[in-house]
N, C-alpha and C positions, 0 to 999 in steps of 0.2 A: 349064228344065224337064227337060233331059237327065238331070241327077242324080237327080230324083224318079222318071223312068221307068226309070233303071237300077236303082234300089233296088227298085221294084215288080217289075221283070222278074226281079231276082235272087231275090226272095222267092218268087215263083211258080215259078221254076225249081227252088229248093231244095225246095219242097213237091211239086212234080210228080216230082222225082227220088225222094223218099222213097216216094211212092205207086207209082211204077213199079218200084222195086227190091224192094218186097215183093210177091211173087208172088201172094199170096192174102189180101189185107187184109179182104175182105168174106166170105170163106169160112172154114170151119173149118181149123184147122192140120193140116198133112199129119202122117202117122204119124211120119216120121223127125224132124219138129220137136218132136213131142210127147215122143218118147223121148230126144231128144237131151240134155235136161237131166239125165236120169238116168245116161246113159252118160259124160258129160263133166263131171259134178259142178256143174252150174248151167245157168242160162238162156244160150242161145247163139242169137243172131240172125245169119243168114247175111249179109245185105247190110250190117247195121249194124256188124258186127265190124271192118270196115275203118276206121270213123270213131271208134268209142267203144271204150274198152278193155273187157276182160272185167269188171273191177271196177266200171265205170260200168254195164254192163248188169246185173250182179247186183244193184248198189244200187237200180236202177229196178225189178227184179224183186221185191226185198224190199219196197220201198215199195207195190208192187201188191198183194203178199200181205197186208201189213198193212191195207191198205184193203179187202180182200176182193174184189179184181178178179181176173180171170184173169190169169195170169202171161204177159205178152206185151209185152216193152220197146218193140217197133215200134208197138204201138198207142198207148202212152203218147206216144212221140215224134210220132207222127201228130197226136195230139191237140194237142201243143204247138205243132207247125208250123201246124195249123188255126187255133189261138187267135192266133198270131203274125200270120197272114195276115189274120185278122179285125181285129187292131189296125191292120195296114197299110190295110185298107178304110176303117176309122173315120178314120184320119189323113188319108188322101187326100181323103175326103169333106169333112173339117173344113178342109183346106187349100183345096179348090175353092170351098167356101162362103165362106171368108174372102177369097179372091182376088175372088170375084164381088161381094162387099160392099165391096171396096176396102181390106180390113184388111191385106193382104199384097201388097206391090208387087213382090217378087221370089220367085215360089214355090219356086225351088231353094234359097233360103235356109231354107226349112221342113224341109230334110232331117233335121236333128236330131229334129224332131217325129215323122217316120217311124220313125226308129230307136227312139225312146222308146215309141211305141205298139206297135211289133213286140215289143220286149223286154218290155213290160208284159204283152202277151198271152201270151207264153211263160211268164213268172213266174207269171201268174195260173193257168195250167194246173198248174204244178209245185206251187203253193200249194194248189190244190184237191185234188190227190192227197194231199199231206201232211195236210191238215185231215180228210180222210175216214178216213185211217189213224188219227189221233189220236182222232177220234170213236169209231171202232170199238173202239180199245183202252179207252176209257173206259166204253163199254157192256159190254165183257167184264169189266172190274173190278167193275162193278156187279153183274153176274150171278154172279161167282164164289163169293161165300158160299153162295147157293142151291144151286148146282151141287155145291160140295163137300158140302154137307149131304146132298143126294140121294145122291151116290156113296157117301158114308160109311154111309148107311142101307142101301143095296143090298148093299154089301160086308159089312156087319155081319149081314145077313139071310142071308148064305151064297153070294152070287153072285160068281162069278169077276170079276176086274177088267174084262176085255174085255167080258164079258156086262153088267155093271153099267153100263159106258160106253154100250153099245148101248141098254139099257133106259132110262137117263136121257136119252140124246139123242133117243130117239123120243117120250118123253112130254111134253117141254118144247121151247120154241123160243127162239131167240136166237143171238147171235153165237158164244157157246160150244157151243151145240148143233150148230151148222153144222160147227165145227171138230171136235167129237167125232165126228160122223157121218163125217167124212173120216178121222179116225183109225181107225174101226171098219172102213170100207172098205179102209184100207191094211193093216190086221191081217188081213182076210179074204183 
């Protein structure tokens, strides 16, 4: 049982470390963290930059943008660690139930099951982020013809492009409208 306990302790230790090293996981981001991406050309997370390369952090940030989530790689990694820990809990409960029922004679031999469930939890969180990004891109592709027509009509009627984007984004709703409102606020 020492191997199982060690793996569970390691998982909880890693999860606790991620939570402790992020100074504000439940509050809004500090001003310097919000502005840091603009100053340094991308998402930068203080505590995670020691473990992940800048390219990996930017990849997570891009996937979050594509899914329509706020860009915070530490939040995604915390979700992955949480899903992994939930996988460990399910595996531990399964091993305990099988041990009590007499199906497992040596619980430490079930350590691969712990690793499998932990990895499955992590991969499930990764897959969910990617699926949301793909679904959002599909919705944007469906909305594109109507938005393009509305913009063309507004520009043809004499509106400047930024004003046309503003008018169209206020009158309609959807994924592209959210992005267009973001563009208008960036222009302003």
